[in-house]
C-alpha positions as CSV (number, residue, x, y, z in Angstrom):
1,M,-8.3,-7.3,-36.9
2,K,-7.2,-10.7,-35.1
3,K,-3.8,-9.1,-34.5
4,T,-5.3,-5.9,-33.0
5,L,-8.1,-7.8,-30.8
6,L,-4.9,-10.5,-29.9
7,S,-2.8,-7.7,-28.8
8,L,-5.5,-5.7,-26.8
9,L,-6.3,-8.9,-25.1
10,L,-2.5,-9.5,-23.8
11,L,-2.7,-5.9,-23.0
12,I,-5.8,-6.1,-21.0
13,S,-4.2,-9.8,-19.3
14,F,-0.5,-7.9,-18.7
15,L,-2.8,-5.2,-16.7
16,Q,-4.7,-7.0,-14.7
17,V,-1.5,-9.3,-13.5
18,D,0.3,-5.8,-12.5
19,E,-2.5,-4.7,-10.8
20,E,-2.7,-7.8,-8.3
21,N,-2.1,-6.6,-4.8
22,L,0.3,-8.0,-2.7
23,K,-0.7,-9.2,0.6
24,V,0.5,-10.2,4.1
25,V,-0.7,-11.6,7.5
26,Y,0.8,-10.6,10.4
27,D,0.7,-13.2,13.3
28,L,0.9,-11.2,16.0
29,T,1.1,-12.6,19.5
30,T,4.0,-10.8,21.3
31,K,3.4,-8.6,24.5
32,D,6.7,-6.7,23.9
33,I,6.4,-3.1,23.2
34,A,9.3,-3.0,21.3
35,K,8.3,-5.8,18.8
36,I,5.2,-4.2,18.5
37,E,6.9,-0.9,17.6
38,L,9.7,-2.4,15.4
39,N,7.3,-5.1,13.3
40,I,3.7,-3.2,13.3
41,L,4.0,0.4,13.9
42,K,6.9,1.0,12.0
43,G,7.2,-2.3,9.9
44,I,3.7,-2.1,8.4
45,V,4.3,2.0,7.3
46,A,7.7,1.0,5.6
47,H,6.4,-2.0,3.5
48,K,3.5,-0.3,2.4
49,I,5.5,3.0,1.0
50,Y,8.2,0.5,-0.3
51,F,5.6,-0.9,-2.7
52,Q,4.0,2.1,-3.3
53,K,6.8,3.4,-5.1
54,D,6.4,0.8,-7.6
55,F,2.6,1.6,-7.9
56,K,1.4,-1.7,-6.0
57,E,-0.7,-2.1,-3.2
58,L,0.1,-4.3,-0.1
59,D,-2.9,-5.5,1.4
60,V,-2.4,-6.1,5.0
61,T,-4.2,-8.2,7.9
62,V,-2.8,-8.4,11.6
63,V,-3.9,-11.6,13.7
64,I,-4.3,-10.9,17.1
65,H,-4.0,-13.2,19.8
66,G,-1.5,-14.8,22.8
67,G,0.4,-11.5,24.5
68,A,-0.9,-9.0,22.3
69,Y,-4.3,-8.5,23.2
70,R,-3.3,-6.1,25.6
71,Y,-2.8,-3.8,22.7
72,F,-6.3,-3.7,21.7
73,V,-8.7,-3.2,24.2
74,K,-10.4,0.3,24.9
75,D,-9.0,0.9,28.6
76,P,-6.5,-1.5,30.1
77,S,-6.9,-0.3,33.6
78,T,-10.5,-1.9,33.7
79,T,-8.9,-5.6,32.3
80,I,-6.4,-8.2,33.4
81,Y,-3.6,-5.7,32.1
82,K,-4.1,-3.2,34.6
83,N,-1.2,-4.1,36.5
84,D,1.2,-3.7,33.4
85,K,2.8,-0.5,34.2
86,E,4.8,-0.2,30.6
87,L,1.3,-0.8,29.0
88,I,-0.6,1.8,31.1
89,K,2.2,4.4,30.7
90,N,2.4,4.2,26.8
91,Y,-0.9,2.9,25.9
92,A,-2.6,6.2,25.2
93,E,0.1,6.8,22.1
94,L,0.1,3.3,21.1
95,K,-3.9,3.3,20.9
96,K,-3.5,6.1,18.5
97,R,-0.8,4.6,16.2
98,L,-2.2,1.1,15.8
99,A,-5.9,3.3,14.9
100,S,-3.9,5.1,12.4
101,L,-2.5,1.8,10.7
102,A,-6.3,0.9,10.3
103,D,-7.7,4.2,9.2
104,T,-4.7,5.8,7.0
105,Y,-2.9,2.5,5.7
106,D,-6.4,0.3,5.8
107,V,-4.9,-2.4,7.6
108,E,-7.3,-5.0,9.0
109,F,-7.0,-6.3,12.4
110,L,-8.6,-9.3,13.3
111,M,-8.8,-10.9,17.1
112,C,-9.2,-14.6,18.1
113,G,-12.5,-14.8,19.7
114,V,-11.5,-17.9,22.2
115,G,-8.4,-16.1,23.4
116,M,-11.0,-12.9,24.2
117,R,-13.1,-15.0,26.5
118,H,-9.9,-16.9,28.2
119,N,-8.6,-13.3,28.9
120,K,-12.0,-12.1,30.2
121,M,-12.9,-9.5,27.6
122,Q,-16.1,-9.1,25.4
123,E,-16.1,-7.3,22.2
124,K,-17.4,-4.0,24.1
125,D,-13.8,-4.0,25.7
126,I,-12.1,-3.7,22.1
127,V,-11.0,-1.4,20.3
128,P,-13.6,-0.3,17.3
129,F,-11.2,-1.0,14.4
130,V,-10.5,-4.5,15.5
131,T,-12.9,-7.6,14.2
132,V,-13.1,-10.2,16.2
133,I,-13.5,-13.9,14.8
134,P,-14.3,-17.3,15.9
135,N,-10.0,-18.0,16.7
136,S,-6.8,-17.1,15.3
137,S,-6.1,-19.7,13.2
138,I,-9.3,-19.5,11.2
139,G,-8.1,-16.2,10.2
140,L,-4.5,-17.0,9.5
141,I,-6.0,-20.3,7.5
142,E,-8.4,-18.0,5.3
143,R,-5.8,-15.4,4.5
144,Q,-2.8,-18.2,3.6
145,N,-5.6,-19.4,1.1
146,Q,-6.0,-16.4,0.0
147,G,-2.2,-16.0,-1.0
148,Y,-1.2,-13.5,1.5
149,A,2.6,-14.0,2.8
150,Y,2.6,-15.0,6.6
151,I,4.9,-13.0,8.9
152,P,4.8,-14.5,12.8
153,V,5.4,-11.5,15.1
154,G,5.7,-13.1,18.7
155,D,8.0,-13.7,21.8
């Protein structure tokens, strides 16, 4: 009986360890569309798929600040980014693909509230799949203390 109980406990503990999700936080500060494309739009999907083949989940959080605010506004033409021709040209497609990351791949997007105010934005100006946090440092500190791997995506 003791051996059976011990074996069962070992099996349960093994299954619990194996089910633990992998976690990553992207520190997104770039204003470069090519870096957003490579590291966020393509990179996150590739990483999710890679780990799924081994039946592992990858929890992804993206902390938005610096030059990256521009990609998460509802309408860039009503913001300080209205003269960014490359952004305006590509925005509809970028917005759709970023929303897909949130909806299809369960990516959590957090935006620095301090920088929003500095860039004259309010929560009503931000796409609905983004959560505003007090500041980017808090988001990064919390995620890293929860065991998230850190990946910077800057200029």
